[in-house]
C-alpha positions as CSV (number, residue, x, y, z in Angstrom):
1,M,-18.3,-18.7,-14.5
2,S,-19.4,-19.9,-11.0
3,F,-21.0,-23.2,-10.4
4,K,-24.1,-21.5,-9.1
5,T,-24.4,-19.9,-12.5
6,L,-23.8,-23.2,-14.2
7,F,-26.6,-24.7,-12.0
8,A,-29.0,-21.9,-13.0
9,L,-28.1,-22.4,-16.7
10,A,-28.5,-26.2,-16.4
11,S,-31.9,-25.8,-14.7
12,A,-33.0,-23.4,-17.5
13,A,-31.8,-25.8,-20.1
14,A,-33.7,-28.7,-18.5
15,S,-36.9,-26.6,-18.5
16,L,-36.4,-25.7,-22.2
17,S,-35.6,-29.4,-23.0
18,G,-38.8,-30.4,-21.2
19,A,-40.9,-27.9,-23.1
20,F,-39.3,-29.1,-26.4
21,T,-40.0,-32.7,-25.6
22,A,-43.7,-31.9,-24.9
23,L,-43.9,-30.6,-28.4
24,T,-42.0,-33.4,-30.0
25,R,-43.9,-36.2,-31.7
26,R,-43.4,-39.4,-29.6
27,V,-43.2,-42.9,-30.8
28,T,-44.9,-46.0,-29.4
29,C,-42.3,-48.8,-28.8
30,P,-43.1,-52.5,-29.6
31,D,-43.5,-53.2,-25.9
32,G,-46.1,-50.4,-25.5
33,N,-43.8,-47.8,-23.9
34,V,-43.7,-44.3,-25.4
35,A,-40.4,-42.5,-26.1
36,T,-39.2,-39.4,-27.9
37,D,-37.2,-41.5,-30.3
38,A,-37.3,-45.2,-31.4
39,A,-33.7,-45.5,-30.5
40,C,-34.7,-45.3,-26.8
41,C,-37.1,-48.2,-26.9
42,S,-34.7,-50.9,-26.1
43,F,-33.7,-49.3,-22.8
44,F,-37.1,-49.6,-21.1
45,A,-36.7,-53.4,-20.7
46,L,-33.0,-53.0,-19.9
47,R,-33.9,-50.5,-17.2
48,D,-36.3,-52.8,-15.5
49,D,-33.9,-55.8,-15.8
50,L,-31.0,-53.9,-14.3
51,Q,-33.1,-52.4,-11.5
52,N,-34.7,-55.7,-10.5
53,N,-32.0,-58.2,-11.2
54,L,-28.7,-56.3,-10.6
55,F,-29.3,-53.2,-8.4
56,S,-32.3,-54.5,-6.5
57,N,-33.4,-50.8,-6.3
58,E,-30.8,-50.3,-3.6
59,C,-27.7,-48.0,-3.2
60,G,-25.4,-51.0,-2.8
61,E,-22.1,-52.5,-4.0
62,E,-23.6,-53.2,-7.5
63,V,-24.2,-49.5,-8.0
64,R,-20.7,-48.6,-6.9
65,G,-19.3,-51.3,-9.2
66,M,-21.2,-50.0,-12.2
67,L,-20.1,-46.5,-11.6
68,R,-16.5,-47.7,-11.3
69,L,-16.8,-49.7,-14.5
70,T,-18.2,-46.6,-16.3
71,F,-15.1,-44.7,-15.4
72,H,-12.6,-47.5,-16.3
73,D,-14.2,-47.9,-19.7
74,S,-14.6,-44.2,-20.6
75,I,-11.3,-42.8,-19.4
76,A,-9.5,-45.2,-21.7
77,F,-9.2,-42.6,-24.4
78,S,-6.2,-40.7,-25.8
79,P,-5.8,-38.8,-29.0
80,T,-2.2,-40.0,-29.2
81,L,-2.2,-43.4,-27.6
82,G,-5.6,-44.7,-28.8
83,G,-8.6,-46.2,-27.1
84,G,-12.2,-45.7,-28.0
85,G,-13.3,-44.1,-24.8
86,A,-16.9,-44.8,-23.7
87,D,-17.3,-47.7,-26.2
88,G,-17.8,-50.7,-24.0
89,S,-14.5,-52.3,-25.1
90,I,-13.9,-53.4,-21.5
91,L,-16.8,-55.8,-22.1
92,T,-16.0,-56.9,-25.6
93,F,-12.3,-57.2,-25.1
94,A,-12.4,-58.3,-21.5
95,D,-9.7,-60.9,-22.1
96,T,-7.3,-58.2,-22.8
97,E,-8.4,-55.2,-20.7
98,L,-8.9,-57.2,-17.5
99,T,-5.2,-58.1,-17.6
100,F,-4.3,-54.4,-17.0
101,A,-3.2,-53.6,-13.5
102,A,-5.8,-50.8,-13.2
103,N,-8.7,-53.2,-14.1
104,G,-7.8,-56.6,-12.8
105,G,-7.6,-57.8,-9.2
106,N,-7.8,-54.7,-6.9
107,G,-8.8,-52.6,-9.9
108,G,-12.3,-53.7,-9.0
109,V,-14.0,-54.2,-12.3
110,E,-13.6,-57.9,-13.1
111,D,-16.7,-59.0,-11.1
112,F,-18.8,-56.3,-12.7
113,V,-17.7,-57.1,-16.2
114,S,-18.9,-60.7,-15.4
115,V,-22.3,-59.6,-14.0
116,L,-23.0,-57.0,-16.8
117,T,-22.1,-59.1,-19.8
118,P,-25.3,-61.3,-19.7
119,F,-27.4,-58.1,-20.0
120,L,-25.6,-57.4,-23.2
121,Q,-26.6,-60.8,-24.5
122,N,-30.3,-60.3,-23.5
123,H,-30.9,-56.8,-24.8
124,N,-30.5,-55.1,-28.2
125,V,-28.0,-52.5,-27.1
126,T,-24.3,-51.9,-27.8
127,P,-21.6,-52.5,-25.2
128,G,-20.8,-48.8,-24.9
129,D,-24.5,-47.9,-24.4
130,L,-24.9,-50.7,-21.8
131,V,-22.0,-49.5,-19.7
132,A,-23.0,-45.8,-19.9
133,F,-26.7,-46.6,-19.2
134,A,-26.0,-48.9,-16.3
135,G,-23.7,-46.3,-14.7
136,A,-26.3,-43.5,-15.1
137,L,-29.2,-45.6,-13.9
138,G,-27.5,-47.3,-11.0
139,I,-26.7,-44.1,-9.0
140,T,-30.3,-43.1,-9.1
141,N,-30.8,-45.6,-6.3
142,C,-28.7,-43.3,-4.1
143,A,-30.4,-40.3,-2.5
144,G,-29.0,-36.9,-3.5
145,T,-27.5,-37.9,-6.9
146,P,-28.4,-35.8,-9.9
147,Q,-30.1,-37.2,-13.0
148,I,-27.3,-38.0,-15.5
149,Q,-27.9,-37.4,-19.2
150,F,-27.8,-40.6,-21.3
151,F,-27.2,-40.6,-25.0
152,A,-27.7,-43.8,-27.0
153,G,-26.2,-44.9,-30.3
154,R,-22.5,-45.7,-29.6
155,P,-21.2,-48.1,-32.2
156,D,-19.6,-51.4,-31.3
157,P,-16.0,-51.1,-30.1
158,V,-13.4,-52.1,-32.7
159,A,-10.4,-52.8,-30.5
160,A,-9.2,-53.1,-26.9
161,A,-8.0,-49.9,-25.2
162,P,-4.2,-49.7,-24.7
163,D,-2.9,-50.3,-21.2
164,G,-2.0,-47.4,-18.9
165,L,-4.9,-45.1,-19.5
166,V,-6.8,-45.7,-16.2
167,N,-5.4,-44.0,-13.1
168,Q,-4.8,-46.0,-10.0
169,P,-5.4,-45.0,-6.3
170,G,-1.6,-44.6,-5.6
171,D,-1.1,-42.1,-8.5
172,S,0.2,-38.6,-7.7
173,A,-1.9,-35.5,-8.4
174,D,0.5,-34.7,-11.3
175,I,-0.1,-38.1,-12.9
176,I,-3.8,-37.8,-12.6
177,V,-4.0,-34.3,-13.9
178,A,-1.9,-35.2,-16.9
179,R,-3.9,-38.3,-17.7
180,F,-7.2,-36.4,-17.5
181,A,-5.8,-33.6,-19.7
182,D,-4.7,-36.1,-22.3
183,A,-8.3,-37.4,-22.4
184,G,-9.7,-33.9,-22.7
185,L,-10.8,-33.4,-19.1
186,T,-10.0,-30.5,-16.8
187,T,-8.9,-30.3,-13.2
188,D,-12.5,-29.2,-12.4
189,D,-13.8,-32.3,-14.1
190,I,-11.5,-34.4,-11.8
191,V,-12.9,-32.9,-8.7
192,S,-16.5,-33.0,-9.9
193,L,-16.2,-36.7,-10.9
194,L,-14.7,-37.5,-7.5
195,A,-18.0,-36.5,-5.9
196,S,-18.9,-40.1,-6.8
197,H,-16.6,-41.1,-3.9
198,S,-19.3,-39.8,-1.6
199,I,-21.1,-43.1,-2.3
200,G,-17.9,-45.0,-2.8
201,A,-16.2,-47.7,-0.7
202,A,-13.1,-49.9,-0.7
203,D,-15.0,-52.8,-2.2
204,T,-12.0,-54.3,-4.0
205,I,-9.7,-54.9,-1.1
206,T,-9.7,-58.1,0.9
207,G,-9.9,-58.6,4.7
208,A,-11.7,-56.7,7.4
209,N,-11.6,-53.3,5.6
210,R,-13.5,-54.5,2.6
211,G,-16.6,-52.3,2.1
212,A,-15.2,-49.4,4.2
213,P,-16.7,-46.2,2.8
214,F,-14.9,-43.1,1.9
215,D,-16.9,-40.9,4.3
216,S,-19.3,-41.2,7.2
217,T,-22.5,-40.9,5.0
218,G,-21.6,-43.5,2.3
219,H,-25.3,-44.3,1.7
220,V,-26.1,-40.8,0.3
221,F,-24.6,-38.5,-2.4
222,D,-23.5,-35.5,-0.3
223,S,-20.5,-33.3,0.5
224,Q,-19.2,-35.1,3.5
225,F,-16.5,-36.7,1.3
226,F,-15.0,-33.3,0.6
227,I,-15.0,-32.5,4.3
228,E,-13.5,-35.7,5.6
229,T,-10.7,-36.0,3.0
230,R,-9.4,-32.8,4.4
231,L,-9.2,-34.0,8.0
232,H,-5.8,-35.0,9.4
233,S,-6.8,-38.6,9.2
234,A,-9.7,-40.8,8.2
235,L,-12.4,-41.6,10.7
236,P,-12.1,-45.0,12.4
237,G,-13.8,-47.5,10.0
238,A,-13.5,-45.3,6.9
239,A,-11.1,-45.7,4.0
240,R,-9.1,-43.0,2.2
241,L,-7.3,-43.3,-1.1
242,P,-3.9,-41.7,-1.5
243,S,-5.0,-40.0,-4.7
244,D,-7.9,-38.4,-2.8
245,T,-5.6,-37.2,-0.1
246,A,-3.3,-35.6,-2.7
247,L,-6.0,-34.0,-4.8
248,A,-7.8,-32.5,-1.7
249,R,-4.7,-30.6,-0.9
250,D,-3.3,-29.8,-4.4
251,D,-3.3,-26.1,-5.5
252,R,-5.0,-27.0,-8.7
253,T,-8.0,-28.8,-7.2
254,S,-8.3,-27.8,-3.5
255,C,-10.4,-24.7,-3.9
256,L,-13.2,-26.3,-5.9
257,W,-12.9,-29.3,-3.6
258,Q,-13.6,-27.0,-0.6
259,S,-16.3,-25.0,-2.4
260,F,-18.5,-28.1,-2.8
261,I,-18.7,-28.5,1.0
262,T,-21.4,-25.9,1.5
263,D,-22.8,-25.9,-2.1
264,E,-24.2,-29.3,-2.8
265,D,-26.3,-28.0,-5.7
266,A,-23.2,-26.9,-7.4
267,M,-21.5,-30.2,-6.6
268,R,-24.4,-32.1,-8.1
269,T,-24.6,-30.0,-11.2
270,A,-20.8,-30.2,-11.8
271,F,-20.9,-34.0,-11.3
272,G,-23.7,-34.4,-13.8
273,L,-21.9,-32.3,-16.4
274,A,-18.6,-34.1,-15.9
275,M,-20.3,-37.5,-16.1
276,T,-21.9,-36.5,-19.4
277,K,-18.6,-35.3,-20.7
278,L,-16.9,-38.6,-19.6
279,S,-19.6,-40.7,-21.2
280,L,-19.1,-39.0,-24.5
281,L,-15.3,-39.5,-24.7
282,G,-14.6,-40.9,-28.2
283,H,-18.0,-39.9,-29.6
284,D,-19.7,-37.1,-31.3
285,Q,-22.8,-36.1,-29.3
286,S,-24.6,-34.9,-32.4
287,E,-24.5,-38.5,-33.7
288,L,-26.2,-39.9,-30.6
289,V,-29.8,-39.7,-29.4
290,D,-30.8,-38.2,-26.1
291,C,-32.6,-40.9,-24.1
292,T,-32.3,-39.2,-20.7
293,E,-36.0,-39.7,-20.2
294,L,-35.2,-43.3,-19.3
295,I,-33.1,-42.2,-16.3
296,P,-35.3,-41.8,-13.1
297,V,-35.0,-38.6,-11.1
298,P,-33.3,-39.7,-7.8
299,A,-34.6,-39.0,-4.3
300,P,-33.4,-35.6,-3.0
301,H,-31.1,-35.1,-0.1
302,V,-31.2,-32.0,2.1
303,P,-27.6,-30.6,2.6
304,D,-26.4,-30.7,6.1
305,P,-22.5,-30.8,6.2
306,F,-20.9,-31.3,9.5
307,F,-17.7,-32.0,11.4
308,P,-17.8,-35.6,12.7
309,G,-17.9,-36.1,16.5
310,T,-16.0,-33.4,18.4
311,L,-13.7,-32.4,15.5
312,T,-13.2,-28.8,14.5
313,I,-11.4,-26.6,12.1
314,T,-8.2,-27.4,14.0
315,D,-8.5,-30.9,12.7
316,V,-8.5,-29.8,9.0
317,D,-5.3,-29.8,6.9
318,A,-4.6,-26.4,5.3
319,A,-5.3,-26.0,1.6
320,C,-6.9,-23.4,-0.7
321,T,-5.3,-20.2,0.4
322,Q,-7.9,-18.2,-1.5
323,T,-10.9,-18.9,0.7
324,P,-11.2,-20.1,4.4
325,F,-12.5,-23.5,5.2
326,P,-16.2,-23.2,6.0
327,A,-17.6,-23.0,9.5
328,L,-19.5,-26.2,10.2
329,T,-21.6,-27.6,13.0
330,Q,-20.6,-30.8,14.8
331,N,-22.4,-34.1,14.8
332,P,-21.4,-35.8,18.1
333,A,-23.1,-39.0,17.1
334,V,-20.6,-39.7,14.2
335,T,-17.3,-40.9,15.7
336,T,-16.8,-44.1,13.8
337,V,-18.0,-45.4,10.4
338,A,-19.7,-48.7,9.7
339,H,-18.9,-50.7,6.5
340,I,-21.2,-49.4,3.8
341,N,-22.7,-52.8,3.1
342,E,-24.2,-52.8,6.6
343,F,-26.5,-49.9,5.8
């Protein structure tokens, strides 16, 4: 099934969901807000608190940090090795999980565990719901992102996740594919989730390159990441992870990677579906409550993929033998990349 078909089905499902919601009896929350289910009531105050006091309604480092934290918490799930998946154990058992190489230091989640924990103390939500909600909410501050489904009702975590379940930037494509497969995620899920790197940056490194984005449009969720990771080398001022370099050229992932370049609707739909799947690892969706109504609809972005500067198809590394790399216009103004925190 093509991603265009998936997008059409997702749109139809959203319409049906909206129609169903209109017919559903709604509840008035203690704070006066109205929700489809009482389980969603706690998230109104949390939403305002996060937007005003953490994200500042901006597509900044805090948004990227929460998205990274969501992944580090959720992917820590294995049917054989253990781990509760998207359960917030990275908050509750921070003393253990932040000692893992993938989480501590350059793993990039220590600071965000610290800044998110007070919200857990101030709001009546579980750690797993807080992490998932903060991740889904934060990216709405970045133009072009899809609205991510949010389900509430995750129980409190019961134990720390085992070490070794979170991939690192230096991992090979084989290691990444195997780890995702063990967690129940496909190679398509890997590529779809990596669309998040379109608003990503090297926030966790020290020195002059701290804050270097992964593409030339790091302030919007678009397909430039999928173009620029296929170039012979990163643009001056940009960062590139070894794992992204490998996956952009691997036979198992390169064709979907390439297809997103000129089909941003498919990219957004696939990312939204994969994020929902990630946020449900370790849980039964039927036991949770759909509170997606609490997640704002992000500002749109009009697709306009391009080759930076004077680069052309001759500057692209070969991959995906099934389809040719798309023909793109040039943007002569983009020859270097500013650190993302300067936008």
